[in-house]
PADOPA-353269 format. One record per residue (C-alpha): z negated, x negated, y. Coordinates in steps of 0.05 Angstrom, whole numbers, padded with zeros to 5 digits, always signed. Layout:
BEGIN
ZXY
...
END
This chain:
BEGIN
+00364-01163-02671
+00394-01094-02674
+00351-01051-02711
+00367-00998-02759
+00366-00908-02737
+00316-00889-02785
+00355-00855-02851
+00371-00775-02830
+00387-00736-02892
+00424-00671-02883
+00429-00633-02837
+00418-00553-02848
+00355-00531-02818
+00355-00485-02753
+00304-00465-02706
+00260-00419-02752
+00244-00469-02807
+00208-00510-02738
+00176-00456-02722
+00148-00423-02784
+00119-00505-02809
+00086-00499-02740
+00058-00445-02732
+00039-00439-02821
+00002-00512-02800
-00035-00483-02742
-00053-00414-02765
-00087-00451-02832
-00152-00475-02862
-00192-00482-02795
-00178-00407-02778
-00195-00384-02843
-00258-00429-02863
-00276-00464-02792
-00271-00416-02743
-00330-00379-02749
-00372-00432-02766
-00337-00451-02683
-00362-00383-02661
-00429-00384-02691
-00452-00442-02667
-00430-00457-02599
-00414-00374-02585
-00358-00347-02556
-00358-00370-02486
-00359-00442-02523
-00297-00425-02573
-00261-00404-02518
-00277-00464-02489
-00253-00509-02556
-00186-00470-02546
-00171-00474-02474
-00190-00561-02473
-00153-00567-02549
-00097-00531-02515
-00100-00581-02458
-00076-00629-02505
-00031-00595-02546
+00012-00557-02500
+00023-00617-02461
+00044-00651-02516
+00095-00589-02544
+00116-00594-02469
+00133-00672-02480
+00149-00671-02551
+00207-00614-02515
+00225-00653-02466
+00238-00727-02503
+00277-00680-02562
+00321-00662-02515
+00333-00722-02478
+00351-00767-02540
+00383-00750-02610
+00320-00746-02653
+00333-00787-02714
+00288-00780-02787
+00214-00796-02769
+00211-00745-02724
+00146-00764-02681
+00148-00836-02690
+00226-00838-02679
+00210-00801-02602
+00153-00862-02589
+00184-00916-02623
+00254-00916-02585
+00214-00903-02511
+00154-00951-02526
+00185-00998-02574
+00186-01017-02647
+00124-01049-02645
+00088-01005-02608
+00127-00947-02637
+00104-00972-02709
+00035-00986-02691
+00025-00909-02677
+00083-00892-02721
+00030-00922-02780
-00038-00889-02751
+00005-00811-02747
+00036-00824-02816
-00030-00831-02842
-00060-00778-02803
+00000-00732-02840
-00023-00763-02908
-00098-00748-02895
-00078-00686-02871
-00050-00660-02941
-00118-00675-02975
-00152-00636-02920
-00107-00578-02924
-00110-00578-03005
-00194-00581-02991
-00192-00525-02952
-00146-00482-03001
-00205-00497-03051
-00256-00462-03019
-00223-00401-03025
-00239-00407-03098
-00308-00395-03084
-00316-00322-03109
-00276-00336-03172
-00328-00403-03178
-00391-00349-03171
-00357-00297-03219
-00354-00345-03276
-00408-00372-03268
-00448-00313-03258
-00407-00280-03319
-00402-00329-03372
-00452-00387-03351
-00409-00444-03338
-00446-00477-03281
-00380-00495-03243
-00393-00526-03166
-00348-00577-03156
-00281-00556-03120
-00248-00619-03142
-00231-00577-03206
-00180-00548-03168
-00168-00591-03111
-00140-00643-03152
-00093-00613-03196
-00060-00589-03139
-00048-00641-03109
-00020-00663-03167
+00025-00594-03172
+00044-00607-03098
+00059-00674-03108
+00105-00667-03162
+00135-00599-03134
+00161-00640-03078
+00187-00700-03120
+00233-00649-03164
+00248-00596-03113
+00243-00631-03051
+00238-00598-02974
+00272-00541-02992
+00230-00522-03034
+00176-00530-02983
+00218-00483-02930
+00243-00432-02978
+00160-00424-02985
+00149-00419-02909
+00179-00355-02909
+00134-00314-02952
+00067-00356-02930
+00072-00332-02855
+00087-00260-02886
+00019-00260-02913
-00015-00295-02855
+00005-00236-02814
-00008-00192-02870
-00078-00221-02865
-00086-00221-02789
-00065-00161-02786
-00123-00140-02834
-00165-00178-02805
-00161-00152-02746
-00164-00076-02770
-00233-00088-02801
-00293-00068-02781
-00367-00081-02792
-00425-00041-02786
-00449-00106-02740
-00387-00084-02696
-00408-00012-02694
-00489-00031-02684
-00488-00086-02629
-00455-00094-02560
-00423-00150-02546
-00460-00220-02523
-00409-00270-02506
-00465-00320-02501
-00493-00307-02568
-00500-00369-02623
-00546-00397-02672
-00605-00438-02644
-00607-00510-02639
-00536-00514-02667
-00489-00569-02679
-00458-00608-02610
-00397-00586-02572
-00355-00637-02593
-00376-00645-02662
-00351-00575-02668
-00297-00598-02626
-00273-00658-02675
-00286-00605-02734
-00238-00541-02707
-00181-00579-02665
-00137-00604-02730
-00129-00530-02722
-00085-00539-02664
-00046-00613-02693
+00006-00565-02727
+00040-00564-02673
+00083-00631-02675
+00091-00602-02748
+00164-00580-02741
+00187-00640-02710
+00181-00683-02766
+00238-00640-02792
+00293-00666-02739
+00324-00707-02792
+00342-00642-02828
+00359-00601-02772
+00429-00585-02745
+00413-00579-02677
+00340-00612-02658
+00346-00613-02582
+00354-00545-02597
+00301-00515-02637
+00242-00573-02636
+00235-00549-02562
+00244-00471-02578
+00204-00483-02651
+00151-00514-02621
+00131-00483-02557
+00134-00414-02575
+00100-00438-02652
+00045-00469-02595
+00034-00405-02551
+00036-00365-02614
-00028-00400-02638
-00065-00408-02578
-00061-00334-02573
-00083-00310-02637
-00134-00363-02632
-00163-00331-02570
-00164-00255-02603
-00194-00289-02668
-00246-00310-02633
-00262-00241-02595
-00258-00204-02669
-00312-00255-02697
-00358-00251-02644
-00367-00168-02643
-00354-00170-02712
-00417-00218-02748
-00484-00237-02723
-00482-00315-02705
-00522-00321-02766
-00465-00290-02815
-00410-00335-02773
-00436-00402-02780
-00466-00391-02856
-00413-00356-02899
-00342-00394-02880
-00313-00339-02917
-00331-00293-02872
-00261-00271-02847
-00268-00235-02924
-00323-00189-02893
-00277-00171-02845
-00218-00156-02862
-00200-00075-02879
-00184-00115-02955
-00223-00174-02963
-00187-00210-03019
-00126-00223-02967
-00155-00264-02929
-00176-00312-02991
-00100-00291-03011
-00083-00319-02939
-00122-00382-02931
-00088-00403-03003
-00025-00393-02970
-00036-00414-02911
-00062-00488-02937
-00015-00498-02987
+00043-00476-02935
+00001-00533-02892
-00001-00580-02948
+00073-00567-02960
+00096-00587-02891
+00056-00652-02884
+00077-00680-02949
+00140-00653-02928
+00134-00690-02865
+00092-00751-02889
+00147-00784-02924
+00191-00775-02875
+00155-00820-02823
+00138-00866-02873
+00212-00876-02900
+00226-00884-02825
+00184-00937-02814
+00208-00974-02875
+00288-00957-02856
+00266-01001-02784
+00240-01051-02826
+00168-01059-02796
+00127-01078-02847
+00172-01152-02851
+00172-01154-02926
+00246-01131-02949
+00229-01110-03018
+00176-01065-02995
+00223-01037-02931
+00272-01027-02984
+00230-00994-03035
+00198-00951-02987
+00272-00932-02958
+00289-00917-03022
+00330-00841-03028
+00344-00792-03086
+00381-00731-03089
+00428-00689-03053
+00387-00687-02999
+00364-00752-02996
+00295-00743-03004
+00241-00800-02994
+00221-00806-03065
+00172-00874-03055
+00139-00845-02987
+00119-00785-03030
+00092-00838-03079
+00054-00870-03031
+00030-00796-02997
+00007-00771-03058
-00032-00824-03080
-00074-00826-03003
-00085-00758-03007
-00114-00756-03080
-00157-00810-03056
-00180-00770-02997
-00183-00703-03044
-00232-00746-03080
-00277-00749-03026
-00275-00679-03025
-00303-00667-02959
-00271-00623-02909
-00317-00645-02849
-00310-00709-02860
-00228-00712-02864
-00223-00669-02799
-00254-00708-02747
-00214-00771-02783
-00142-00737-02778
-00169-00707-02709
-00171-00789-02682
-00104-00803-02714
-00073-00740-02683
-00106-00760-02612
-00072-00826-02615
-00006-00792-02629
-00013-00741-02576
-00031-00788-02522
+00020-00834-02530
+00069-00779-02530
+00040-00760-02461
+00043-00827-02438
+00108-00832-02454
+00137-00765-02410
+00093-00792-02359
+00116-00851-02357
+00189-00820-02358
+00184-00778-02297
+00142-00835-02251
+00196-00888-02273
+00261-00839-02255
+00304-00876-02292
+00381-00855-02287
+00388-00842-02365
+00329-00792-02372
+00359-00728-02368
+00320-00670-02413
+00352-00605-02417
+00284-00583-02420
+00233-00608-02364
+00162-00611-02365
+00122-00630-02307
+00088-00703-02299
+00023-00680-02286
+00025-00631-02348
+00037-00704-02387
-00012-00746-02350
-00063-00684-02366
-00049-00686-02430
-00052-00764-02451
-00125-00775-02399
-00158-00713-02443
-00129-00741-02507
-00177-00815-02495
-00223-00776-02465
-00237-00724-02518
-00235-00783-02571
-00292-00820-02543
-00330-00752-02538
-00337-00734-02601
-00340-00783-02642
-00343-00856-02603
-00350-00907-02667
-00294-00867-02699
-00253-00873-02647
-00265-00948-02628
-00239-00954-02711
-00189-00910-02701
-00157-00957-02636
-00183-01018-02673
-00137-00999-02728
-00081-00989-02679
-00084-01045-02649
-00095-01091-02722
-00027-01050-02745
+00006-01074-02672
-00012-01142-02680
-00001-01159-02748
+00072-01121-02737
+00087-01163-02679
+00076-01227-02717
+00125-01207-02768
+00173-01171-02721
+00181-01222-02672
+00259-01196-02648
+00225-01124-02645
+00207-01098-02572
+00143-01091-02553
+00095-01084-02502
+00136-01103-02442
+00181-01043-02456
+00124-00989-02440
+00114-00999-02364
+00178-01031-02340
+00213-00968-02312
+00134-00940-02275
+00127-01012-02255
+00194-01013-02220
+00177-00955-02187
+00108-00968-02168
+00138-01038-02139
+00201-00999-02098
+00147-00951-02077
+00095-01007-02048
+00149-01052-02021
+00175-00992-01979
+00101-00982-01954
+00090-01053-01931
+00163-01063-01895
+00132-00990-01860
+00061-01020-01843
+00041-01044-01782
+00044-01133-01791
-00019-01165-01792
-00005-01233-01768
-00071-01254-01760
-00100-01247-01841
-00045-01301-01855
-00029-01309-01937
+00027-01355-01955
+00092-01321-01977
+00131-01386-01992
+00209-01402-02009
+00223-01465-02046
+00305-01483-02067
+00301-01540-02107
+00368-01579-02142
+00308-01618-02185
+00274-01570-02217
+00282-01598-02294
+00268-01663-02268
+00213-01665-02228
+00164-01606-02220
+00116-01629-02171
+00144-01570-02119
+00133-01521-02176
+00063-01544-02183
+00046-01544-02117
+00078-01469-02097
+00042-01437-02162
-00021-01466-02146
-00009-01431-02071
+00015-01362-02103
-00038-01368-02154
-00083-01319-02128
-00082-01314-02045
-00014-01315-02033
+00060-01302-02062
+00112-01356-02092
+00196-01351-02099
+00215-01414-02133
+00295-01414-02123
+00343-01462-02178
+00401-01487-02134
+00468-01493-02167
+00521-01537-02130
+00584-01496-02133
+00625-01431-02120
+00608-01363-02149
+00654-01347-02201
+00638-01326-02280
+00624-01399-02303
+00571-01412-02246
+00548-01340-02267
+00531-01352-02333
+00501-01425-02317
+00452-01389-02267
+00429-01339-02315
+00418-01388-02373
+00381-01431-02336
+00336-01373-02300
+00317-01364-02365
+00303-01436-02380
+00256-01425-02322
+00222-01377-02334
+00205-01404-02407
+00180-01477-02373
+00140-01427-02327
+00114-01379-02374
+00075-01449-02402
+00032-01459-02348
+00021-01383-02341
+00049-01384-02270
+00054-01322-02223
+00110-01350-02188
+00172-01311-02176
+00226-01338-02211
+00304-01347-02189
+00377-01379-02180
+00441-01389-02124
+00497-01414-02144
+00510-01446-02063
+00556-01501-02039
+00512-01528-01995
+00435-01535-01996
+00436-01514-01923
+00474-01444-01935
+00431-01434-01995
+00367-01439-01941
+00401-01396-01886
+00407-01339-01945
+00343-01351-01974
+00308-01342-01907
+00344-01280-01889
+00330-01244-01957
+00268-01203-01958
+00215-01226-02000
+00208-01186-02059
+00133-01176-02057
+00150-01137-01994
+00115-01179-01944
+00170-01227-01904
+00170-01297-01926
+00128-01345-01873
+00135-01410-01904
+00188-01460-01931
+00174-01514-01982
+00218-01579-01980
+00204-01639-02029
+00226-01695-02049
+00217-01770-02085
+00182-01831-02043
+00225-01875-02082
+00302-01839-02085
+00340-01866-02037
+00368-01823-01972
+00305-01777-01995
+00291-01744-01937
+00359-01739-01905
+00369-01660-01937
+00298-01643-01908
+00308-01673-01832
+00382-01633-01820
+00344-01568-01843
+00278-01570-01812
+00310-01551-01748
+00345-01484-01780
+00276-01462-01811
+00238-01468-01751
+00302-01424-01722
+00266-01375-01770
+00197-01375-01751
+00174-01407-01813
+00123-01458-01822
+00143-01516-01870
+00114-01556-01917
+00144-01625-01941
+00121-01649-02016
+00130-01717-02020
+00122-01746-02088
+00101-01810-02127
+00093-01830-02196
+00015-01824-02189
+00029-01743-02186
-00029-01700-02170
-00075-01748-02208
-00142-01723-02244
-00142-01654-02188
-00212-01679-02166
-00193-01695-02087
-00150-01662-02028
-00159-01710-01973
-00144-01667-01904
-00127-01712-01843
-00127-01685-01767
-00108-01719-01707
-00102-01695-01635
-00038-01676-01642
-00040-01628-01694
-00074-01568-01649
-00033-01516-01686
-00027-01556-01750
-00105-01565-01758
-00126-01486-01790
-00061-01490-01832
-00072-01559-01871
-00149-01537-01880
-00126-01459-01906
-00074-01492-01959
-00135-01534-01989
-00177-01477-01990
-00125-01441-02023
-00107-01489-02078
-00173-01505-02094
-00168-01425-02119
-00124-01446-02178
-00164-01463-02244
-00123-01530-02241
-00174-01556-02180
-00237-01518-02189
-00272-01583-02199
-00242-01603-02139
-00271-01626-02071
-00242-01619-01999
-00255-01686-01950
-00233-01675-01882
-00213-01731-01828
-00210-01729-01767
-00185-01785-01724
-00194-01783-01659
-00212-01820-01591
-00278-01859-01596
-00296-01805-01528
-00279-01751-01565
-00295-01760-01631
-00366-01725-01634
-00338-01675-01608
-00291-01659-01650
-00326-01673-01718
-00377-01617-01686
-00314-01570-01678
-00299-01585-01757
-00366-01575-01774
-00377-01500-01742
-00303-01486-01761
-00319-01499-01841
-00392-01454-01829
-00362-01410-01788
-00303-01392-01832
-00345-01400-01898
-00303-01446-01930
-00337-01497-01986
-00340-01557-01946
-00400-01598-01946
-00418-01629-01878
-00418-01697-01916
-00353-01693-01930
-00328-01690-01856
-00327-01754-01826
-00296-01775-01767
-00252-01841-01744
-00246-01872-01686
-00174-01894-01665
-00163-01959-01646
-00105-02003-01621
-00101-02045-01671
-00106-01996-01737
-00049-01946-01736
-00053-01875-01777
-00015-01890-01835
-00058-01955-01847
-00125-01905-01839
-00097-01862-01891
-00064-01915-01937
-00126-01955-01938
-00177-01880-01956
-00135-01840-01997
-00108-01886-02039
-00133-01850-02100
-00137-01779-02064
-00101-01732-02116
-00067-01692-02057
-00062-01713-01988
-00044-01668-01930
-00025-01693-01859
+00002-01644-01819
+00062-01668-01777
+00101-01649-01699
+00178-01619-01708
+00189-01664-01639
+00167-01733-01684
+00218-01708-01735
+00267-01702-01671
+00250-01777-01646
+00227-01810-01710
+00274-01779-01776
+00261-01802-01827
+00213-01846-01810
+00160-01782-01802
+00149-01782-01876
+00152-01858-01897
+00093-01898-01890
+00051-01877-01947
+00067-01922-02004
-00010-01932-02019
-00022-01857-02025
-00007-01809-02084
+00027-01742-02071
+00029-01722-02000
+00037-01645-01968
+00068-01662-01899
+00043-01599-01868
+00081-01555-01795
+00047-01498-01767
+00089-01455-01721
+00027-01417-01694
-00047-01432-01699
-00082-01402-01757
-00146-01373-01741
-00196-01381-01804
-00245-01319-01798
END
């Protein structure tokens, strides 16, 4: 089912709104309100460390956003659109919901911070009129309602127009701050290590300060309103991020030289005491926080609208309601209402540090996902990924690693909580949107590149035939009738080897047979999924079984390791059951392959309890391979409770010697075979090998018997006949002796 693209608004904005939205969010509440706290608690060097570490996240993310935005058309929803179209709708929606929460909660964060600017007013009213007003929610709650009403009535245009005035006030207030002097500045020498004793932990301070840097993605949320997102998003985002980094660095130096650590830690409006005209800082704080709140309340509803347009919530009426638009600019009216309610809930909480930690976690998840997308695109080398702006893969990798490292360094319980919320959202969305793309899309390109590199490496590497492991090919016409050969293949390739199972379709390649082959492959994959198989499945159209074998023997294995074993299968009850095997054994031998022939019966593989291995004096080359196969099969969970029994049929005068050799082999080879399970049986004239096997292995769940190619030439089909009392039998012919180390 094709997902609809998020609804795009009227595109009439250029690069400047992206820059202003981003820079006004970066130079916001934290700079004016909590940056002095950081310098006071961790010192100048610690604060510079916070800036550097923070931008190890934000700069790679900004570059990744710019890169991805210049490779594809970024529709409404901004960052969510980028993630969902790269990771698939289900994962994109899980991250998108957390992104929306961080954007919506940011509104409350900025308004709570804005209310702090009214502290001098509260102090004056308490002193002059004894009003006893201390709760800043008297300011923050009405401000939230006013901003939401403005957004509902005026839309994004009011926010963009306000940004011009806000950015002007921001730079005027910063100029007055940097131009101010204090008595402390003139009377004290610079001390880069100065800080209060027993200050807050570095990563706790980092969690509170980090929201200052998260504004770098604010402009991306306007993607649906931009004339040229591919140009405006990279230019506006990167310029604003770099400008913000320089301003924060300069502010840290200024705070360090202009005020004592104690004043910085205790007075959150310390910048007003440093500036040439103190009130400008309060005006700047109010302007910056209100503009940031406006920016967030412009972006958050559009993210929610994009999620609803992708129908991720599973309830059609809810999706339609959230995607509803109004006005000439198609404003997400109901998205604004939901965002307003969520923001108001966190405003009521009123703790700026608590809200800062929460949004830091959600932003970290989002930024980590963006950097991971960029890294995977670089690694996957997809020809369709041709961005006009290119970052470096190692920048994106550093950004992704730093995001997840910092999450747990800041607050491990919050980190677990944030990731748990995202995982729960993913499974809920996957359950109600099973037809949407999910996890499989993330690593397909990267896995392709990794597999390609490993295959070439394995092909070039020096081959070591001593460390044998099975690389088995099986071609079957009966995949949907009998599953014995497929079961044997999946047991052998579960842990120690690799199996390729090919379903043969008789005929010549044509449009019709090619279509049938694709359909049958889909059915095979679905069938194999039920038993959690590690076998590689394929189909082949060929006019004959022999031609199909010849083709498969010459093709390289997708594992990168050359094939070394071919598996035939026949039903012990079918007519003319082994002719196709007899005819093609010489062909397989010419390719220097080991050969297995599986004879299936109505007993099947029984209860997976006992594997009987029969060794005779003619099995010099076969013996070790037969024992290794038994051990490999027991590595599968289906056979975890099984035991191997080895029976050796030799002339009586050589019997004890051969048994001791087997005992020594199992001890030195560290094989899980008890000495009690090795039995030597004398060969006599009055009793044939087949009679002995029929007698002893009647109840075995799998019987492994060796055969020689010379015997097939002489005896033909009789080589595999005469075992009517035994269940499924694996006949083994080794091209050379295998070493059990």
